[in-house]
C-alpha positions in Angstrom: -5.1 21.4 -25.7 -7.4 18.9 -27.1 -6.7 16.5 -24.3 -7.9 19.2 -21.9 -11.2 19.5 -23.7 -11.5 15.7 -23.8 -11.0 15.7 -20.1 -13.6 18.3 -19.3 -16.1 16.8 -21.6 -15.9 13.6 -19.7 -17.7 15.7 -17.0 -19.8 18.2 -19.0 -20.4 19.0 -22.6 -19.3 22.5 -23.5 -20.5 24.7 -26.3 -17.8 26.4 -28.6 -18.4 29.6 -26.9 -18.0 27.9 -23.4 -14.7 26.2 -24.4 -13.5 29.4 -26.0 -14.0 31.2 -22.7 -12.3 28.2 -20.8 -9.3 28.0 -23.2 -8.6 31.7 -23.1 -8.1 31.3 -19.3 -5.6 28.6 -19.6 -1.8 29.1 -19.4 0.6 26.4 -20.7 3.6 25.5 -18.4 6.4 23.0 -18.5 7.9 21.5 -15.3 11.3 19.9 -15.1 11.7 16.7 -13.2 11.8 17.5 -9.5 10.6 21.0 -9.9 8.0 22.3 -7.3 4.5 23.3 -8.4 3.8 24.3 -4.8 5.8 24.5 -1.5 4.6 24.1 2.0 3.4 27.6 3.2 2.7 28.8 -0.2 -1.0 29.7 -1.3 -2.1 27.4 -4.2 -3.3 30.1 -6.7 -3.7 27.5 -9.7 -5.4 24.4 -10.6 -3.7 22.3 -13.3 -4.4 19.7 -16.0 -1.6 17.5 -16.7 -1.3 16.8 -20.4 2.1 14.9 -20.0 3.9 13.9 -16.8 3.5 13.0 -13.1 3.4 14.8 -9.9 3.4 13.9 -6.2 1.9 15.4 -3.0 4.1 15.2 0.1 4.7 16.6 3.5 7.9 16.6 5.5 7.4 15.3 9.1 10.3 14.8 11.5 12.6 15.1 8.4 10.7 12.3 6.7 8.8 12.8 3.4 5.3 11.5 3.7 3.8 10.9 0.3 0.0 11.5 0.3 -1.0 11.4 -3.5 0.2 10.8 -7.0 -1.0 12.5 -10.3 -0.5 11.5 -13.9 -1.2 12.5 -17.4 -4.9 13.2 -17.8 -5.4 14.2 -14.1 -6.6 17.4 -12.6 -4.3 18.5 -9.7 -4.6 21.3 -7.1 -4.0 21.4 -3.2 -7.8 21.9 -3.2 -8.0 23.2 0.4 -5.5 25.8 -0.2 -7.0 26.8 -3.6 -10.5 27.1 -2.2 -9.7 29.0 0.9 -6.5 30.8 -0.4 -4.6 29.8 2.8 -1.0 28.3 3.0 -0.6 24.9 1.9 0.6 22.1 4.1 2.0 20.3 1.1 4.7 20.2 -1.5 3.7 19.2 -5.0 6.6 18.2 -7.1 7.0 16.9 -10.8 8.4 13.3 -10.8 9.5 13.8 -14.4 9.4 16.4 -17.0 5.8 17.4 -17.3 3.5 19.7 -19.4 0.4 21.3 -18.0 -2.4 23.9 -18.4 -2.9 26.1 -15.4 -6.1 27.9 -14.5 -6.1 30.8 -11.7 -8.6 30.6 -8.8 -9.9 34.0 -10.0 -10.3 33.0 -13.6 -12.2 29.6 -12.5 -14.6 31.7 -10.2 -15.2 33.9 -13.1 -16.1 31.0 -15.4 -18.4 29.6 -12.5 -20.2 32.9 -12.4 -20.7 33.2 -16.2 -21.3 29.6 -17.2 -23.4 27.1 -15.4 -21.6 24.3 -17.0 -18.3 25.3 -15.4 -19.9 25.6 -12.0 -21.2 22.1 -12.5 -17.7 21.0 -13.6 -16.5 22.3 -10.3 -18.9 20.5 -8.3 -18.1 17.3 -10.1 -14.3 17.8 -9.4 -15.1 18.3 -5.8 -17.2 15.2 -5.7 -14.5 13.2 -7.3 -11.9 14.5 -5.1 -14.0 13.8 -2.0 -14.5 10.2 -3.1 -10.8 9.8 -3.8 -9.8 11.1 -0.4 -12.6 9.0 1.3 -11.3 5.8 -0.3 -7.7 6.6 0.8 -8.9 7.2 4.3 -10.8 3.9 4.5 -7.9 2.0 3.3 -5.8 3.3 6.1 -8.5 2.8 8.7 -9.8 -0.7 7.6 -6.9 -2.4 5.6 -3.5 -4.1 6.5 -0.6 -2.8 4.6 -0.9 -5.9 2.3 -4.5 -5.0 1.7 -3.4 -1.4 0.8 -0.8 -2.6 -1.5 -3.2 -5.0 -3.4 -5.8 -2.2 -3.6 -3.1 0.1 -5.1 -2.1 -2.7 -7.6 -5.7 -3.2 -8.8 -6.6 0.5 -8.9 -3.3 2.0 -10.5 -0.6 -0.3 -11.8 0.7 2.7 -13.7 2.0 4.0 -10.5 4.0 1.1 -9.7 5.8 1.3 -13.0 6.6 5.1 -12.9 7.3 5.8 -9.0 10.2 4.8 -7.1 9.5 2.1 -4.4 10.5 4.3 -1.5 7.7 6.7 -2.5 5.1 3.9 -2.9 6.2 2.7 0.5 5.6 6.1 2.0 2.4 6.4 0.2 1.3 3.2 1.8 2.5 4.2 5.3 5.2 1.5 5.5 9.1 1.4 5.4 10.7 0.4 2.1 11.8 -2.9 3.6 8.3 -3.7 4.7 7.0 -3.0 1.0 9.7 -5.4 -0.4 8.3 -8.2 2.0 4.8 -7.5 1.0 5.6 -7.6 -2.7 7.2 -11.0 -2.2 4.2 -12.3 -0.4 1.6 -11.0 -3.0 
């Protein structure tokens, strides 16, 4: 659980009382490879902190999996839109390998926000971080070529390229696997 505290304290410093309140709300869970954290149509009731493992967000459109995001050890993960609005998700969230996480429910997180200003600040900082990540991803699709998106991905997250199958990376980049092979040969 120390890795969760270290992650949280990158954003806000917590007192022992605040940390104890937060720690008491967390639930440990293990996911097997390919196990789903969330299915399309379900409401995302938890956010999680990945202490070991990897997950992907994807959607199925016309029978094809479209990968929209990857998350790794040390990341915070939730279908934030579904989590905030408590409405059905448009995505699947799947463990790419055996993974260990700590979960917190929307109800418990809201309680922490109401009782501890530091956690309300933490929520704001997570939302800002998510906004910047999504904005950067949108910009790459609007203004970059597939080669540019791949180069940006290599510079930003080389771990992704080592841990994720190539067909998933191709989907994430919005290209076919054979196109990704040609891009990789040119770069």
